[in-house]
N, C-alpha and C positions, 0 to 999 in steps of 0.2 A: 601360888597361882590363884588369882582371884576368880570370882564367879564369872566376871565379864570375860576373862581369858578363856575359861572353859566353854562358855556359850559361843564365843567367836570360833574356837577350835571345832566345836561340834557343827556349827554352821558351815565352816570351811570344808570339813569332811563330807557333809551332806551334799554340798555343791560338787565336790570331786566325785562322789559316788553317782550323782545324777549324770554327769558327763560320761562316766564309765558305763552306766546303764544305757544311755543313748547310743554309745558305740556298740555295745552288745546287741541292741535291737537292730541296728543297721547290719551287723554281721549275720544275725539270725535271718533277716529278710533276704540277704544275698544268698545264704545257704538254702533257703526255701525256694528261691528262683532256680538255683542250680539243681535241686532235687526234682523240681517240676520238669525242667528240660531233660534230665536223665530219664524220668518216667515216660515222657513223650517218646524219647528215642527207643526205650525198651519196648514200648507198645508197637512202634514201627518194626523193630527187629522181630518181635513175636509174630506179627502179621506176615512178614516176609517168610519166616520159617513155616508158618501154618500153610500159606499158599503154596510154597514149594513142596511141602510134604503131601499136600492134597494132589498136586500135579503129578508127583511121582506115583502115588497110589492109583490114580486114574490110568497112568501109563502102564503100570504093572498089571492091573486088574482089567484092563480094557479087553473086550472080546476081540478075537481076530476079525479082521475086515475081509470082506469078499473082494476079489480082484475086480478092477474096473474093466468094463467091456470096451 
């Protein structure tokens, strides 16, 4: 194998690795978007749970009301 063949093989592998890195970057970007959407959904769920827990606490701890006249 000549030096030129080795150089061409190295360049070919570098180009192949570059395309693989680009594909991995795209996958990482997609995963980041998915994680952000999941985090947003989790915040909404936590807010709903907090509001419902607070509403239950107010209902349970509410002082008795006087009857209306």
